[in-house]
N, C-alpha and C positions, 0 to 999 in steps of 0.2 A: 504494499499499499504506500503510495507516494505521500510525502509530507505536505501539509498545507503551507504554501509560501508565506513568509513573514509579511510581505506586502498586503496580503489578504487581511491578516489580523490588524495591520495598521489602519487600513481603510474601514474595517469593521468597527474598530474602537473610535475612530474619528467620527464615523456616522452616528454612533451612539451618543457621543458628546454633543454633536450638532443637533440631533433630534431632541435630546433632553433639554438643551438650552432653549431651543425654539419653543418647546412645550411650556417651559417656565415663563418665557417672555410673553407668550400669548395669554397666560393666566394672570399676569401682573396688571395692577392699576398703574398706568404710566405716569399719571400726575403724582401719585404717591412716591413712585420710584424716583422721579425727577426731584421732588422735594427732599427725599432722603439723601440723594447725592449731594445736593447743595448745602445740606445741613451737617455734613461730615465734619467732625471736630479734627482739625489738622494736627493738633498736638497729640491726641490719642492715636491718630493714624500713623504719625511718625514713630510713636512708641511701638506700634504694631510692626514697624519695619525693623526696629532694633531687636525685638525678641527673636525672630528666626536667625538674625545675624549672630546673636550671642549663642543661639543653639548650635550653629555650625562650629563656633570656636570651642564650645563644650564637647561636642561630639568628636571632634578631632582628638581632644585630650583623652576621651574615653577609649577611642580606637587605639591610641598609643598604649594605654594600659592593657588592652586586650593583647596586643602584639608582644608587649613585654612579658606577659604571663605565658605566651607561646614561645618565648626565647628569642624574640626578634627586637633589636634596639634600633629605632629610627628617630630622627629629630622631629620635634613638634612642627617646625616650619615645613618640613617635607610632607608630613602626613596631612597637615592643614591644606596644602596645595592639592593633594590627591582628593581629599574629602570635599573641598570646595568645588573642584571640577566635577566630581561625581554628583554632587547636589545640583549643580547647574544642569547637568545632563538629565537628571531625574525630573527637574522642574520644567525645563524648556523643551527638551527633545523627546521624541516618542519613546514610550516604554517606561516601566517602573523599576527594572533591574539593570538598565543600561549603565546607571551611575555606579552600581556595584562592580560591573565589568571594568569601568574606568579605574576604580580604586585598585582592583586586583591587578590590572595591567600596569598601573603605576608602581606597585610593589615589585612585580616581576622584573621590571626594568632595572631595579636596584639589587637584584640577586636573591630575592625571597622566592622560595619554591611556590609553585602554583597551588599545591595543597594547603600550605600554611597561609598563603594570602587569601585563598577562598575561605578557609576556616575562620580567619580573623574577621572577615567581612560578615560571614554568616552569624558568628557569635554576636557581633556588634548589632546586627539586625534583630535577631530573635530575643536577645536580652532586652532591647528597647521595647519591642512589641509586648513581651510578656509583662514587663513592669508597667507599661501603659494599661494593660488589661487589669492588672492588680489595683492600680489607682482607680480605674472605672468601677471595679468590684467594690472597693472600699467606699466609694461615694454612693453606690447603690445600697449598700448595707446601712448607711447612715439614715436614720428615720426622716422621711420627708414624703410629700405628696406629689413629687415630680412625675410628669407623664412618662410612660415607657420605662419607668424605673425597674419594675419586676422583670420584664422581658430582657432588658439590657443586662441586668444583674445576673440573670441565668446564663446569658451568652458569655459575659465576661468570666463568670465563675467556671464555666465549662472549659474555656481556653486556659485559664490559670491552672485548673486542676489537671488538664491534659498535659500542660508543660511539665508539671511536677511529676506526674506518672511517667512521662517519657524519659525524663532525666533519671528517674529511679529504675525503670524497667529495662531500657535499652542495653545498658552494660551487662545485665544478667542474660540477655538474649543474644549477645554479640556473636557467639560462635554459631548460632542457629540462623543468623541473618544471611541473606545473599551477600556476596562480596561487595557489590556496589552500595549496599545499605550499611555495611559494617563501619563505615566512617562516621555514621550518625551515632553508633554505639560508642565510638571513641570520643566523639564530641560530648555525649552525655556524661561519660566518665570524667572528662575534663571539667565540666561545669559543676561537678560535685565538690570540687576543691573550694574551701572557704576563702581562698585568696581572691575569689571572684566577687566578694562582697563589695569592695570599693567600686567595681565596675557597675554593679547593680545600683549602687548609690548615685553614681553619675547618670545612669539611665533614668533614675527617679527624678533627678534635677531636670533632665531634658524633657521628660514627659510632663513635668509640672509647667514647663515653658509652653508646651502644646496647649495645655489647659488655659494658661494665661493669654495665649495668642487669641483664642476665641473670645475670652472675657474682654480683652482690650478692643477687639474689632466691634463688639456690640456696644461698648462704651463710646467708641468713635461715632457710631450711628445713633447715639443717644437712646439706646434701648438696653440698659444694663440688665444683666442676669447674674444670679449668684454664682460664686466660684464652685459651689457644690454641683449646680446644674451643669456648668461648663465642664467640670471634671467627668461627668457622665457622657455628655453629648459630644465633646471633643474626641474622646476615645472611640465612641461609636463611629464618628466620621473617619477616623484613622482606619478602622476595620473595613469600612465600606470602600474607601479609596484604594485599599490594598488589592481588592478584587479587580482583575484585569479586564474590565468591561468598558472602560472609556479611556480617553487619552489624558494621562496625567491627572485623572480624577475630575476633569472639567465636566461640569453638569451634574455628575454624581454627587460631588461634595455639596453643591448648592441645593440639590434636591433633598439630600439627607437632612440638611439643616432646616429646610422649609418644613419637612414632615416632623422632625423631632421638636422644633421650637413652636410649632402651631399650638400645642397645648399649654404653652407658657405665655400665651397672648403676644407673641412676637409676630408682626406682620410678615407675610411671605416675602415681600419685597426687601424687608430688612434682613431676614434670614439669608436670602440669596446673596445680597450685597455683602454680608459678613463673610460668607464663603469665598466670594470673589476677592474681597480685600485680603483675606488670609493667603489666598493663592498668589495674588499680585505682589504682596510684600515678601512672600517667600521667594518669588522669582527675582525681585529686585535685590534681595540680600544675597542671592547666589550669583549675581552677575560677575563679581571678581573671579569666580571659578571658571566662567566662560572665557575670560581673558587668559587665565592660566592654561586652560585646555588648548586655546589657539596658540599660545606660546610654545607649549610642548610639541604640538603638531608642526609648528614652524621650524623648531629646532631639529626635529626628525627629518623634515623635508630637506633642510640645509645639509644635514649630515649625509643624506643619500646622494646629494649632488656632489 
C-alpha cells in the first residue's frame, strides 16, 4: 500500500483551518468584533507578547537540563538558538513536529547521536504535556462551578494516570516489547530517576506561563477570567491543538475557546480574539528563531559553495 503524500495532509489541514475560521467568522457579530478590536488594552497585549518570549528562554534552560541528565553538555546560547528556531518552525511553518526535527538536526550537527537528540526532545515534550495535564487536573479538583469542569477533569486525570502507569509498567515489559518499542521502555526507566524533579519543576513554570498567557489575553480584551478557569481551559486548548487536524492549531484553538468560554459568559467574538492574540504573540516572540534558522541555512549554503 502506497503512503499518502505529505502534500495531501498539508492541504487537508489547511482546508480544515480555513473552513473552521470561515464558520467562526460567519457566526460573529461584526460590530461587536470591531468594537473588541479597538478596545484592546495595548499594555496587556504587550505583556501577552512577553510571556511566550520568557517561555522560550525557560524552555531552552529546561532542555539543557534534560541533555545534561542524558550526559550531553551544551551551552545555553547554542540550545536557545536551536529551540528558538524550532519554535518558529512550529508556529509559522506547516506541521507541529517540524520544530522538533529542527532541534534534533541542530544537535546532530554538533556531534550528538540521533538517538540521544531525539530522546532529549521527546522527554522535553512529554514532561511538559504531562505537567500541563497535572495542572489542569488540579484546577478541576478545586471546588468550583466552572463549565466543563467534570469532563475536562476526567480527561486530564486519564492522561496523568496513563503517564504514571506507562513510566511504571514499560520497564517491566521491556524484554517483551518489539524492538522498535523497547526505546520507550528505556525512556520510562530513565524518567524514574529522581534527578528529573528539577526538570518537572521547570515544566510546571512553563505550563503556568501557558495559563497566564490566556489570562492576560482576556484581560487585554477587557473580559477577565479567573486564573482557576484559565488553568483548566488553557490546558484543554493545548490538548486540542496537539491533534493534527489543522495547520498550527489555527481555527481549532479559537473554536475550542469559543465553546469552553461560552458558559463563563464570554462572548464568542472575545473568545476567538483571545485565541488569535495568543497565536499572534507566540508567532511574534518566535521571530528571532526564524532569523537564526535562515542564518544556519545561509551558512550551510556558503559552506557547500
